[in-house]
C-alpha positions as CSV (number, residue, x, y, z in Angstrom):
1,M,97.5,158.7,100.9
2,F,97.3,154.9,101.4
3,K,100.6,152.7,101.8
4,L,100.3,150.0,99.3
5,D,104.0,148.6,99.6
6,L,103.4,147.0,103.0
7,P,105.2,143.6,103.6
8,R,103.7,140.6,103.1
9,D,103.0,138.0,105.9
10,P,105.8,135.4,106.5
11,K,103.5,132.6,106.9
12,E,101.8,133.5,103.7
13,V,105.0,133.5,101.8
14,A,106.2,130.4,103.2
15,A,102.8,128.4,102.5
16,V,103.0,129.9,99.1
17,E,106.7,128.6,98.5
18,T,106.0,125.4,99.8
19,R,102.9,125.0,97.5
20,R,105.1,125.8,94.7
21,R,107.7,123.5,95.6
22,R,105.2,120.9,95.8
23,E,103.8,121.5,92.6
24,K,107.1,121.6,90.9
25,D,107.8,118.3,92.7
26,R,104.7,117.0,91.4
27,H,105.3,118.3,88.0
28,N,108.6,116.3,87.6
29,R,107.2,113.0,89.0
30,V,104.2,113.1,86.6
31,F,106.6,114.2,83.4
32,D,109.4,111.8,84.7
33,V,109.1,108.8,82.4
34,R,111.1,106.3,84.6
35,T,109.0,107.1,87.6
36,R,105.8,107.7,85.8
37,L,105.5,103.9,84.3
38,I,104.5,101.3,86.8
39,G,107.5,99.6,87.8
40,V,110.9,99.6,86.5
41,D,112.1,98.1,83.2
42,I,115.3,96.0,84.3
43,R,116.3,95.0,81.0
44,C,115.9,98.4,79.4
45,L,117.9,99.7,82.1
46,N,120.7,96.7,81.8
47,S,120.8,97.7,77.9
48,Q,121.5,101.3,78.7
49,V,124.0,100.5,81.2
50,E,125.8,98.0,78.6
51,E,125.7,100.9,75.8
52,R,127.3,103.3,78.5
53,K,129.8,100.9,79.3
54,L,130.5,100.2,75.5
55,R,130.8,103.9,74.8
56,Q,133.3,104.4,77.8
57,E,135.3,101.8,76.2
58,K,135.5,103.3,73.0
59,E,136.0,106.6,74.6
60,R,139.0,105.2,76.7
61,K,140.7,103.5,73.4
62,R,140.5,106.8,71.4
63,E,142.0,108.7,74.2
64,A,144.6,106.1,74.5
65,A,145.4,106.4,70.6
66,Y,145.5,110.1,71.0
67,G,148.0,109.8,74.0
68,A,150.2,107.3,71.9
69,V,150.0,109.8,69.0
70,Q,151.0,112.9,71.4
71,V,153.7,110.8,73.0
72,H,155.4,110.3,69.5
73,G,155.0,113.8,68.5
74,D,156.5,114.6,71.7
75,M,159.5,112.6,71.1
76,V,159.9,113.8,67.7
77,A,159.8,117.5,68.7
78,Q,162.3,116.6,71.7
79,M,164.6,115.1,68.8
80,V,164.4,118.0,67.0
81,E,165.0,120.3,69.8
82,K,168.0,118.4,71.0
83,D,169.4,118.6,67.7
84,K,169.1,122.3,67.5
85,A,170.7,122.5,71.0
86,E,173.5,120.5,69.8
87,R,174.1,122.5,66.6
88,T,173.6,125.7,68.5
89,R,176.2,124.4,71.1
90,R,178.7,123.2,68.4
91,L,178.4,126.6,66.7
92,T,179.0,128.5,70.2
93,K,182.0,126.2,70.7
94,K,183.8,126.9,67.3
95,G,183.1,130.8,67.9
96,Q,184.8,130.5,71.3
97,E,187.7,128.5,70.0
98,F,188.2,131.0,67.0
99,Q,188.2,133.9,69.4
100,K,190.8,131.9,71.5
101,K,193.0,131.5,68.7
102,Q,192.7,135.1,67.4
103,Q,195.5,137.5,68.5
104,L,195.6,141.3,68.2
105,K,198.3,141.2,65.5
106,D,196.5,138.7,63.4
107,K,193.6,141.4,63.0
108,R,193.4,143.1,59.7
109,E,193.5,146.6,61.0
110,F,196.7,145.8,63.4
111,D,199.0,147.9,61.2
112,I,196.9,150.9,61.4
113,R,196.5,150.8,65.2
114,D,199.3,149.5,66.2
115,P,200.8,151.5,69.7
116,D,204.4,150.5,68.8
117,K,204.6,151.6,65.2
118,F,207.0,154.4,65.7
119,Q,209.3,152.2,68.0
120,K,209.5,149.4,65.3
121,C,210.7,152.1,62.9
122,P,214.3,151.1,61.5
123,A,217.4,153.1,62.4
124,H,219.0,155.4,59.8
125,F,220.5,153.8,56.8
126,S,219.8,155.9,54.1
127,D,218.3,159.4,53.0
128,N,215.2,157.2,52.0
129,G,214.7,155.7,55.3
130,P,210.7,155.3,56.6
131,S,211.6,157.0,59.9
132,Y,212.2,160.6,58.2
133,G,209.4,163.3,58.6
134,P,208.4,166.2,56.6
135,S,210.9,168.6,58.4
136,S,214.3,166.3,57.3
137,L,213.3,167.0,53.5
138,Q,214.2,163.6,53.1
139,R,210.6,162.5,51.9
140,F,207.6,164.3,50.8
141,A,203.7,163.7,51.1
142,G,202.4,160.9,48.9
143,D,205.9,159.1,48.9
144,D,205.6,155.6,49.9
145,P,208.4,153.5,49.7
146,D,206.7,150.2,51.1
147,R,203.5,150.5,49.2
148,A,204.0,147.5,47.3
149,R,204.6,145.4,50.6
150,F,201.6,146.8,52.2
151,L,199.3,146.4,49.1
152,R,200.6,142.5,48.8
153,R,199.9,142.3,52.6
154,Q,196.5,144.3,52.1
155,Q,195.8,141.7,49.5
156,K,196.6,138.7,51.4
157,Q,194.3,139.8,54.4
158,V,191.4,140.5,52.2
159,R,191.8,137.0,50.4
160,Y,191.8,135.7,53.9
161,S,188.8,137.5,54.9
162,L,186.9,136.2,51.7
163,E,187.8,132.8,52.3
164,K,186.5,133.1,55.6
165,Q,183.2,134.9,55.0
166,M,183.0,132.3,52.4
167,Q,183.3,129.2,54.9
168,E,181.0,130.9,57.3
169,Q,178.5,131.5,54.4
170,Q,178.9,127.8,53.7
171,Q,178.4,126.7,57.1
172,A,175.4,129.1,57.6
173,R,173.7,127.5,54.2
174,I,174.4,124.0,55.7
175,D,172.8,124.6,58.6
176,K,169.9,126.4,57.4
177,E,169.6,123.4,54.9
178,L,169.6,121.1,57.9
179,A,167.0,123.3,59.8
180,D,164.8,123.5,56.8
181,K,165.2,119.6,56.7
182,L,164.5,118.9,60.2
183,S,161.3,121.5,59.8
184,D,160.1,119.6,56.9
185,Q,160.5,116.4,59.0
186,L,158.6,117.9,61.9
187,R,155.8,119.1,59.6
188,L,155.5,115.8,57.8
189,V,155.3,113.9,61.0
190,M,152.4,116.5,62.3
191,D,150.7,116.0,59.1
192,M,151.0,112.2,59.5
193,Q,149.8,112.7,63.0
194,A,146.7,114.8,62.0
195,T,146.0,112.4,59.1
196,Q,146.1,109.3,61.7
197,R,143.9,111.5,64.3
198,A,141.5,112.4,61.3
199,K,141.0,108.7,60.5
200,M,140.8,107.7,64.0
201,E,138.1,110.1,64.6
202,E,136.3,109.0,61.2
203,S,136.4,105.4,62.5
204,C,135.3,106.2,66.1
205,R,132.3,108.0,64.5
206,I,131.3,105.3,62.0
207,A,131.8,102.7,65.0
208,R,129.9,105.1,67.3
209,M,127.0,105.2,64.5
210,C,127.0,101.7,63.8
211,A,126.7,101.0,67.6
212,M,123.6,103.6,68.1
213,A,122.0,102.2,64.8
214,N,122.2,98.6,66.3
215,A,121.0,99.7,69.5
216,N,118.3,101.6,68.0
217,K,117.4,98.4,66.0
218,A,117.5,96.4,69.3
219,K,115.5,99.0,70.9
220,V,112.6,99.0,68.4
221,A,112.6,95.4,68.4
222,E,112.2,95.1,72.1
223,L,109.5,97.6,72.2
224,A,107.7,95.8,69.3
225,V,107.8,92.5,71.2
226,Q,106.9,94.6,74.4
227,K,104.1,96.1,72.9
228,R,102.9,92.6,71.4
229,R,103.1,91.1,74.7
230,E,101.1,94.0,76.4
231,R,98.4,93.7,73.7
232,Q,98.3,90.0,74.5
233,H,98.2,90.5,78.1
234,Q,95.2,93.2,77.5
235,E,93.2,90.4,75.2
236,D,93.6,87.9,77.8
237,A,92.5,90.0,80.6
238,N,89.6,91.1,78.7
239,F,88.7,87.4,77.7
240,M,89.0,86.6,81.2
241,E,86.8,89.7,82.4
242,I,84.3,88.8,80.0
243,Q,84.2,85.0,80.8
244,N,84.0,86.0,84.5
245,Q,81.1,88.4,84.1
246,I,79.2,85.6,82.1
247,T,79.6,82.7,84.5
248,S,79.8,84.8,87.6
249,N,76.8,85.7,89.9
250,I,76.9,89.6,89.1
251,L,74.6,88.8,86.0
252,T,71.8,86.8,87.7
253,E,69.4,87.6,90.2
254,N,70.5,85.8,93.2
255,P,70.1,88.1,96.4
256,L,72.4,86.1,98.2
257,V,75.5,87.8,96.4
258,A,75.0,91.0,97.6
259,K,75.1,90.0,101.4
260,H,78.4,91.4,103.1
261,P,80.9,88.6,104.4
262,L,81.5,90.1,107.5
263,N,78.2,92.3,108.4
264,P,75.1,90.2,107.5
265,H,72.8,93.7,107.9
266,R,74.9,95.2,105.0
267,V,74.9,94.6,101.4
268,L,77.6,95.1,98.5
269,P,76.7,98.1,96.4
270,Y,78.0,96.4,93.3
271,C,76.2,93.3,93.6
272,W,73.1,94.6,94.8
273,K,70.2,94.2,92.4
274,G,67.2,95.8,94.6
275,M,64.9,94.8,97.5
276,T,62.7,91.8,97.6
277,P,58.7,92.3,97.6
278,E,58.8,91.2,101.3
279,Q,61.6,94.1,101.9
280,R,59.2,96.6,100.2
281,A,56.2,95.4,102.2
282,A,58.4,95.7,105.4
283,V,59.4,99.5,104.3
284,R,56.0,100.5,103.5
285,K,54.5,99.2,106.6
286,A,57.3,100.8,108.7
287,Q,56.4,104.0,106.4
288,E,52.9,103.9,107.6
289,V,53.9,103.5,111.1
290,Q,56.0,106.4,110.9
291,R,53.2,108.5,109.3
292,C,50.8,107.4,112.0
293,E,53.6,108.5,114.8
294,N,54.2,111.8,112.9
295,E,50.1,112.5,112.6
296,A,49.9,112.3,116.4
297,R,52.7,113.9,117.4
298,R,51.4,116.9,114.9
299,Q,48.0,116.9,116.6
300,A,49.8,116.9,120.1
301,Q,52.0,119.7,119.0
302,K,48.9,121.6,117.4
303,A,47.1,121.2,121.0
304,M,50.2,122.3,122.7
305,D,50.2,125.4,120.8
306,V,46.4,126.2,121.4
307,E,47.1,125.9,125.0
308,W,50.2,128.2,124.8
309,E,48.3,130.8,122.9
310,R,45.5,130.7,126.0
311,Q,48.0,130.8,128.1
312,T,49.4,133.9,126.5
313,V,46.5,135.7,126.4
314,C,45.7,134.9,130.1
315,L,49.2,136.1,130.7
316,A,48.6,139.5,128.9
317,E,45.3,140.2,130.5
318,A,46.8,139.8,134.1
319,T,49.7,141.6,132.8
320,M,47.4,144.8,131.8
321,E,45.8,144.6,135.5
322,L,49.0,144.7,137.2
323,E,50.1,147.9,134.8
324,E,47.0,149.8,135.9
325,Q,47.3,148.9,139.6
326,E,51.0,150.0,139.2
327,K,49.8,153.2,137.6
328,Q,47.2,154.1,140.3
329,L,49.8,153.1,143.2
330,C,52.5,155.6,141.3
331,A,50.0,158.5,141.2
332,E,48.9,157.7,145.1
333,F,52.9,157.8,145.6
334,R,53.4,161.0,143.7
335,R,50.7,162.7,145.8
336,G,51.9,161.5,149.0
337,L,55.4,162.9,148.1
338,G,54.4,166.1,147.0
339,S,52.7,166.7,150.4
340,F,55.5,165.2,152.2
341,N,58.0,167.7,150.3
342,Q,55.6,170.5,151.0
343,Q,55.8,169.9,154.5
344,L,59.5,169.8,154.4
345,A,59.7,173.1,152.7
346,E,58.0,174.9,155.0
347,D,60.0,173.2,157.8
348,Q,63.0,174.5,156.2
349,K,61.9,177.9,155.7
350,D,61.0,178.3,159.3
351,Q,64.4,177.2,160.6
352,E,66.0,179.5,158.2
353,K,63.9,182.3,159.6
354,Y,64.9,181.0,163.1
355,L,68.6,180.9,162.5
356,N,68.5,184.4,160.6
357,S,66.5,186.3,163.4
358,I,67.8,184.8,166.3
359,I,70.6,183.2,166.3
360,Y,73.0,184.8,163.0
361,T,72.3,188.4,164.6
362,N,75.8,189.6,165.2
363,Q,77.7,190.0,161.7
364,P,81.6,189.6,161.4
365,M,83.3,192.6,160.5
366,V,86.4,193.2,158.2
367,E,88.8,193.4,161.4
368,Y,87.8,190.1,162.5
369,H,89.0,188.5,159.1
370,L,92.1,190.3,159.0
371,Q,93.3,189.0,162.7
372,F,94.1,185.6,160.8
373,N,97.2,184.7,158.9
374,T,99.3,187.7,160.2
375,S,102.7,185.9,161.5
376,S,104.6,183.0,159.5
377,R,103.8,180.3,162.4
Protein backbone atom coordinates (compact mmCIF):
# COMPACT_ATOMS: atom_id res chain seq x y z
CA MET A 1 0.00 0.00 0.00
CA PHE A 2 1.07 3.56 -0.62
CA LYS A 3 1.93 5.76 2.36
CA LEU A 4 -0.40 8.77 2.12
CA ASP A 5 0.33 10.54 5.45
CA LEU A 6 3.61 12.03 4.31
CA PRO A 7 4.87 15.19 6.09
CA ARG A 8 4.40 18.44 4.23
CA ASP A 9 7.29 20.50 2.97
CA PRO A 10 8.28 23.15 5.59
CA LYS A 11 8.92 25.73 2.86
CA GLU A 12 5.48 25.16 1.40
CA VAL A 13 3.86 25.37 4.85
CA ALA A 14 5.73 28.63 5.58
CA ALA A 15 4.69 30.08 2.21
CA VAL A 16 1.04 29.16 2.84
CA GLU A 17 1.14 30.70 6.33
CA THR A 18 2.71 33.88 4.92
CA ARG A 19 0.02 34.20 2.26
CA ARG A 20 -2.71 33.54 4.81
CA ARG A 21 -1.26 36.19 7.18
CA ARG A 22 -0.99 38.75 4.36
CA GLU A 23 -4.57 38.05 3.30
CA LYS A 24 -5.75 38.52 6.89
CA ASP A 25 -3.84 41.82 7.20
CA ARG A 26 -5.32 42.98 3.90
CA HIS A 27 -8.82 41.99 5.07
CA ASN A 28 -8.32 44.00 8.27
CA ARG A 29 -7.08 47.01 6.31
CA VAL A 30 -9.94 46.88 3.82
CA PHE A 31 -12.72 46.48 6.40
CA ASP A 32 -11.26 48.93 8.92
CA VAL A 33 -13.21 52.19 8.71
CA ARG A 34 -10.40 54.37 10.03
CA THR A 35 -7.79 53.14 7.54
CA ARG A 36 -10.17 52.58 4.62
CA LEU A 37 -10.99 56.29 4.29
CA ILE A 38 -8.63 58.64 2.50
CA GLY A 39 -7.10 60.63 5.36
CA VAL A 40 -8.31 60.91 8.98
CA ASP A 41 -11.32 62.91 10.24
CA ILE A 42 -9.69 65.06 12.94
CA ARG A 43 -12.93 66.61 14.15
CA CYS A 44 -14.62 63.24 14.56
CA LEU A 45 -11.61 61.90 16.47
CA ASN A 46 -11.56 65.00 18.72
CA SER A 47 -15.29 64.63 19.44
CA GLN A 48 -14.74 60.97 20.30
CA VAL A 49 -11.89 61.94 22.64
CA GLU A 50 -14.11 64.55 24.34
CA GLU A 51 -16.93 62.02 24.73
CA ARG A 52 -14.53 59.51 26.23
CA LYS A 53 -13.19 62.10 28.68
CA LEU A 54 -16.75 63.10 29.67
CA ARG A 55 -17.71 59.47 30.17
CA GLN A 56 -14.58 58.86 32.28
CA GLU A 57 -15.36 61.94 34.41
CA LYS A 58 -18.91 60.69 35.02
CA GLU A 59 -17.58 57.26 35.93
CA ARG A 60 -15.11 58.87 38.35
CA LYS A 61 -17.88 60.95 40.03
CA ARG A 62 -20.11 57.92 40.33
CA GLU A 63 -17.26 55.89 41.85
CA ALA A 64 -16.58 58.76 44.28
CA ALA A 65 -20.26 58.82 45.31
CA TYR A 66 -20.25 55.05 45.77
CA GLY A 67 -17.09 55.40 47.84
CA ALA A 68 -18.68 58.04 50.09
CA VAL A 69 -21.77 55.88 50.63
CA GLN A 70 -19.58 52.88 51.41
CA VAL A 71 -17.51 54.93 53.89
CA HIS A 72 -20.70 56.08 55.64
CA GLY A 73 -21.98 52.52 55.80
CA ASP A 74 -18.64 51.33 57.15
CA MET A 75 -18.74 54.01 59.85
CA VAL A 76 -22.28 52.98 60.89
CA ALA A 77 -21.24 49.32 60.92
CA GLN A 78 -18.18 50.17 63.04
CA MET A 79 -20.38 52.09 65.50
CA VAL A 80 -22.77 49.13 65.76
CA GLU A 81 -19.89 46.71 66.25
CA LYS A 82 -18.35 49.01 68.84
CA ASP A 83 -21.65 49.27 70.78
CA LYS A 84 -22.11 45.51 70.63
CA ALA A 85 -18.55 44.93 71.89
CA GLU A 86 -19.11 47.44 74.70
CA ARG A 87 -22.36 45.70 75.76
CA THR A 88 -20.62 42.30 75.69
CA ARG A 89 -17.73 43.70 77.75
CA ARG A 90 -20.15 45.21 80.30
CA LEU A 91 -22.06 41.93 80.66
CA THR A 92 -18.82 39.99 81.02
CA LYS A 93 -17.59 42.43 83.67
CA LYS A 94 -20.85 42.13 85.64
CA GLY A 95 -20.64 38.34 85.49
CA GLN A 96 -17.06 38.39 86.74
CA GLU A 97 -17.97 40.75 89.58
CA PHE A 98 -20.92 38.53 90.56
CA GLN A 99 -18.70 35.45 90.57
CA LYS A 100 -16.16 37.28 92.77
CA LYS A 101 -18.85 38.35 95.28
CA GLN A 102 -20.62 34.98 95.41
CA GLN A 103 -19.17 32.61 98.08
CA LEU A 104 -19.76 28.93 98.74
CA LYS A 105 -21.83 29.65 101.80
CA ASP A 106 -24.18 31.89 99.86
CA LYS A 107 -25.25 29.16 97.41
CA ARG A 108 -28.71 27.63 97.68
CA GLU A 109 -27.46 24.03 98.01
CA PHE A 110 -24.85 24.84 100.69
CA ASP A 111 -26.95 23.35 103.53
CA ILE A 112 -27.05 20.03 101.69
CA ARG A 113 -23.38 19.79 100.71
CA ASP A 114 -21.79 21.35 103.76
CA PRO A 115 -18.72 19.19 104.67
CA ASP A 116 -18.76 20.45 108.30
CA LYS A 117 -22.42 19.70 108.85
CA PHE A 118 -21.89 17.16 111.66
CA GLN A 119 -19.13 19.19 113.34
CA LYS A 120 -21.52 22.12 113.59
CA CYS A 121 -24.16 20.07 115.38
CA PRO A 122 -24.90 21.55 118.91
CA ALA A 123 -24.07 19.72 122.15
CA HIS A 124 -26.60 17.62 124.12
CA PHE A 125 -29.03 19.88 125.85
CA SER A 126 -32.14 17.74 125.85
CA ASP A 127 -33.54 14.46 124.61
CA ASN A 128 -34.87 16.16 121.57
CA GLY A 129 -31.48 17.37 120.41
CA PRO A 130 -30.72 17.30 116.70
CA SER A 131 -27.49 15.35 117.20
CA TYR A 132 -29.18 12.14 118.27
CA GLY A 133 -29.26 9.27 115.80
CA PRO A 134 -31.76 6.38 115.36
CA SER A 135 -29.86 4.12 117.78
CA SER A 136 -30.36 6.59 120.62
CA LEU A 137 -34.12 6.15 120.40
CA GLN A 138 -34.45 9.90 120.92
CA ARG A 139 -36.06 10.59 117.56
CA PHE A 140 -37.41 8.60 114.61
CA ALA A 141 -37.38 8.89 110.81
CA GLY A 142 -39.62 11.67 109.59
CA ASP A 143 -39.18 13.83 112.69
CA ASP A 144 -37.53 17.23 112.03
CA PRO A 145 -37.68 19.77 114.82
CA ASP A 146 -36.06 22.52 112.60
CA ARG A 147 -38.40 22.04 109.64
CA ALA A 148 -40.06 25.43 110.04
CA ARG A 149 -36.71 27.26 110.10
CA PHE A 150 -35.52 25.21 107.06
CA LEU A 151 -38.71 26.03 105.12
CA ARG A 152 -38.34 29.76 105.87
CA ARG A 153 -34.77 29.66 104.75
CA GLN A 154 -35.68 27.70 101.59
CA GLN A 155 -38.48 30.16 100.74
CA LYS A 156 -36.06 33.02 101.20
CA GLN A 157 -33.57 31.36 98.85
CA VAL A 158 -36.32 30.65 96.26
CA ARG A 159 -37.48 34.27 96.49
CA TYR A 160 -33.92 35.49 96.04
CA SER A 161 -33.44 33.12 93.08
CA LEU A 162 -36.70 34.29 91.47
CA GLU A 163 -35.77 37.94 91.89
CA LYS A 164 -32.34 37.22 90.43
CA GLN A 165 -33.90 35.43 87.44
CA MET A 166 -36.39 38.28 86.93
CA GLN A 167 -33.54 40.81 86.93
CA GLU A 168 -31.54 38.69 84.47
CA GLN A 169 -34.60 38.30 82.20
CA GLN A 170 -35.27 42.04 82.39
CA GLN A 171 -31.64 42.82 81.51
CA ALA A 172 -31.73 40.25 78.67
CA ARG A 173 -34.97 41.81 77.38
CA ILE A 174 -33.41 45.27 77.51
CA ASP A 175 -30.29 44.01 75.69
CA LYS A 176 -32.42 42.31 73.07
CA GLU A 177 -34.49 45.45 72.51
CA LEU A 178 -31.28 47.48 72.17
CA ALA A 179 -29.84 44.96 69.70
CA ASP A 180 -33.10 44.95 67.71
CA LYS A 181 -33.08 48.74 67.69
CA LEU A 182 -29.49 48.83 66.45
CA SER A 183 -30.28 46.16 63.84
CA ASP A 184 -33.30 48.19 62.67
CA GLN A 185 -31.13 51.30 62.46
CA LEU A 186 -28.48 49.43 60.49
CA ARG A 187 -31.14 47.98 58.14
CA LEU A 188 -32.65 51.44 57.70
CA VAL A 189 -29.22 52.91 56.91
CA MET A 190 -28.54 50.13 54.40
CA ASP A 191 -31.97 50.67 52.80
CA MET A 192 -31.26 54.39 52.57
CA GLN A 193 -27.87 53.64 50.99
CA ALA A 194 -29.46 51.25 48.48
CA THR A 195 -32.14 53.84 47.65
CA GLN A 196 -29.53 56.57 47.26
CA ARG A 197 -27.36 54.27 45.13
CA ALA A 198 -30.35 53.40 42.93
CA LYS A 199 -31.16 57.09 42.53
CA MET A 200 -27.55 57.85 41.62
CA GLU A 201 -27.47 55.00 39.10
CA GLU A 202 -30.75 56.20 37.58
CA SER A 203 -29.43 59.76 37.35
CA CYS A 204 -26.17 58.50 35.83
CA ARG A 205 -28.11 56.40 33.33
CA ILE A 206 -30.31 59.34 32.38
CA ALA A 207 -27.28 61.61 32.06
CA ARG A 208 -25.47 59.00 29.96
CA MET A 209 -28.50 58.57 27.71
CA CYS A 210 -28.84 62.34 27.33
CA ALA A 211 -25.16 62.68 26.54
CA MET A 212 -25.36 59.81 24.05
CA ALA A 213 -28.45 61.35 22.43
CA ASN A 214 -26.74 64.74 22.18
CA ALA A 215 -23.61 63.12 20.76
CA ASN A 216 -25.69 61.20 18.21
CA LYS A 217 -27.53 64.36 17.21
CA ALA A 218 -24.25 66.24 16.86
CA LYS A 219 -22.77 63.39 14.86
CA VAL A 220 -25.84 63.23 12.59
CA ALA A 221 -25.67 66.98 12.02
CA GLU A 222 -21.94 66.78 11.36
CA LEU A 223 -22.45 63.90 8.92
CA ALA A 224 -25.16 65.86 7.13
CA VAL A 225 -22.87 68.90 6.85
CA GLN A 226 -20.01 66.70 5.69
CA LYS A 227 -22.21 65.01 3.04
CA ARG A 228 -23.49 68.40 1.89
CA ARG A 229 -19.92 69.69 1.65
CA GLU A 230 -18.79 66.57 -0.23
CA ARG A 231 -21.74 66.84 -2.64
CA GLN A 232 -20.97 70.51 -3.25
CA HIS A 233 -17.29 69.68 -3.79
CA GLN A 234 -18.22 66.89 -6.21
CA GLU A 235 -20.54 69.20 -8.15
CA ASP A 236 -17.84 71.88 -8.35
CA ALA A 237 -15.32 69.31 -9.56
CA ASN A 238 -17.72 68.01 -12.21
CA PHE A 239 -18.51 71.53 -13.40
CA MET A 240 -14.79 72.34 -13.55
CA GLU A 241 -14.11 69.16 -15.50
CA ILE A 242 -16.87 69.94 -18.00
CA GLN A 243 -15.54 73.46 -18.38
CA ASN A 244 -12.02 72.17 -18.95
CA GLN A 245 -13.26 69.64 -21.48
CA ILE A 246 -15.08 72.34 -23.42
CA THR A 247 -12.32 74.97 -23.36
CA SER A 248 -9.27 72.71 -23.61
CA ASN A 249 -7.55 71.28 -26.71
CA ILE A 250 -8.84 67.75 -26.07
CA LEU A 251 -11.90 68.20 -28.29
CA THR A 252 -10.00 70.10 -31.00
CA GLU A 253 -8.17 68.66 -34.01
CA ASN A 254 -4.89 70.41 -33.26
CA PRO A 255 -2.10 67.84 -33.84
CA LEU A 256 0.37 69.85 -31.75
CA VAL A 257 -1.53 68.90 -28.60
CA ALA A 258 -0.51 65.24 -28.92
CA LYS A 259 3.25 66.00 -28.97
CA HIS A 260 5.23 64.81 -25.97
CA PRO A 261 6.85 67.71 -24.11
CA LEU A 262 10.10 65.82 -23.48
CA ASN A 263 10.37 63.45 -26.46
CA PRO A 264 9.28 65.05 -29.75
CA HIS A 265 9.17 61.68 -31.56
CA ARG A 266 6.56 60.38 -29.12
CA VAL A 267 2.87 61.29 -28.71
CA LEU A 268 0.45 61.50 -25.81
CA PRO A 269 -2.07 58.63 -26.18
CA TYR A 270 -4.92 60.45 -24.43
CA CYS A 271 -4.57 63.50 -26.76
CA TRP A 272 -3.70 61.82 -30.10
CA LYS A 273 -6.45 62.09 -32.70
CA GLY A 274 -4.86 60.02 -35.47
CA MET A 275 -2.27 60.48 -38.26
CA THR A 276 -2.21 63.31 -40.79
CA PRO A 277 -2.43 62.59 -44.57
CA GLU A 278 1.31 63.25 -44.94
CA GLN A 279 2.06 60.71 -42.17
CA ARG A 280 -0.26 58.16 -43.79
CA ALA A 281 1.45 58.70 -47.21
CA ALA A 282 4.87 58.27 -45.60
CA VAL A 283 3.68 55.10 -43.93
CA ARG A 284 2.35 53.73 -47.23
CA LYS A 285 5.63 54.60 -49.01
CA ALA A 286 7.63 52.87 -46.31
CA GLN A 287 5.32 49.85 -46.55
CA GLU A 288 5.86 49.71 -50.35
CA VAL A 289 9.63 49.83 -49.91
CA GLN A 290 9.42 47.09 -47.33
CA ARG A 291 7.22 45.03 -49.69
CA CYS A 292 9.81 45.35 -52.50
CA GLU A 293 12.61 44.42 -50.16
CA ASN A 294 10.67 41.42 -48.93
CA GLU A 295 9.96 40.33 -52.54
CA ALA A 296 13.65 40.57 -53.47
CA ARG A 297 14.59 38.71 -50.33
CA ARG A 298 12.01 36.03 -51.14
CA GLN A 299 13.38 35.61 -54.73
CA ALA A 300 16.91 35.36 -53.40
CA GLN A 301 15.79 32.79 -50.87
CA LYS A 302 14.01 30.82 -53.59
CA ALA A 303 17.14 30.81 -55.81
CA MET A 304 19.21 29.71 -52.86
CA ASP A 305 16.78 26.88 -52.15
CA VAL A 306 17.03 25.69 -55.81
CA GLU A 307 20.82 25.76 -55.60
CA TRP A 308 20.71 23.84 -52.34
CA GLU A 309 18.48 21.21 -53.92
CA ARG A 310 20.90 20.84 -56.90
CA GLN A 311 23.83 20.52 -54.53
CA THR A 312 21.90 17.93 -52.53
CA VAL A 313 21.23 15.85 -55.64
CA CYS A 314 24.90 16.03 -56.72
CA LEU A 315 26.00 15.07 -53.22
CA ALA A 316 23.61 12.10 -53.23
CA GLU A 317 24.96 10.85 -56.58
CA ALA A 318 28.57 11.21 -55.36
CA THR A 319 27.62 9.37 -52.16
CA MET A 320 26.12 6.49 -54.16
CA GLU A 321 29.29 6.22 -56.30
CA LEU A 322 31.44 6.18 -53.17
CA GLU A 323 29.27 3.45 -51.67
CA GLU A 324 29.69 1.29 -54.81
CA GLN A 325 33.45 1.77 -54.68
CA GLU A 326 33.45 0.93 -50.98
CA LYS A 327 31.50 -2.28 -51.66
CA GLN A 328 33.99 -3.34 -54.32
CA LEU A 329 36.95 -2.63 -52.07
CA CYS A 330 35.32 -4.58 -49.22
CA ALA A 331 34.75 -7.57 -51.51
CA GLU A 332 38.39 -7.51 -52.66
CA PHE A 333 39.56 -7.17 -49.08
CA ARG A 334 37.44 -10.13 -47.95
CA ARG A 335 38.82 -12.29 -50.78
CA GLY A 336 42.43 -11.37 -49.90
CA LEU A 337 41.74 -11.93 -46.21
CA GLY A 338 40.27 -15.38 -46.89
CA SER A 339 43.32 -16.49 -48.88
CA PHE A 340 45.60 -15.14 -46.19
CA ASN A 341 43.73 -16.95 -43.43
CA GLN A 342 43.86 -20.16 -45.44
CA GLN A 343 47.62 -19.81 -45.78
CA LEU A 344 47.96 -19.20 -42.05
CA ALA A 345 45.87 -22.28 -41.26
CA GLU A 346 48.06 -24.44 -43.43
CA ASP A 347 51.21 -23.05 -41.77
CA GLN A 348 49.72 -23.72 -38.32
CA LYS A 349 48.90 -27.29 -39.23
CA ASP A 350 52.48 -27.84 -40.48
CA GLN A 351 53.84 -26.38 -37.23
CA GLU A 352 51.65 -28.62 -35.05
CA LYS A 353 52.64 -31.61 -37.08
CA TYR A 354 56.29 -30.77 -36.66
CA LEU A 355 55.94 -30.33 -32.90
CA ASN A 356 53.97 -33.50 -32.35
CA SER A 357 56.08 -35.71 -34.57
CA ILE A 358 59.61 -34.42 -33.95
CA ILE A 359 59.81 -32.29 -30.77
CA TYR A 360 57.21 -33.75 -28.39
CA THR A 361 58.07 -37.43 -28.80
CA ASN A 362 58.91 -38.23 -25.10
CA GLN A 363 55.65 -38.09 -23.09
CA PRO A 364 56.06 -37.60 -19.22
CA MET A 365 54.99 -40.45 -16.94
CA VAL A 366 53.15 -40.39 -13.59
CA GLU A 367 56.39 -40.64 -11.60
CA TYR A 368 57.57 -37.40 -13.18
CA HIS A 369 54.64 -35.53 -11.73
CA LEU A 370 54.85 -37.21 -8.31
CA GLN A 371 58.35 -35.95 -7.61
CA PHE A 372 57.05 -32.41 -7.03
CA ASN A 373 55.59 -31.13 -3.72
CA THR A 374 56.99 -33.94 -1.59
CA SER A 375 58.32 -31.75 1.30
CA SER A 376 57.31 -28.59 3.23
CA ARG A 377 60.17 -26.52 1.78
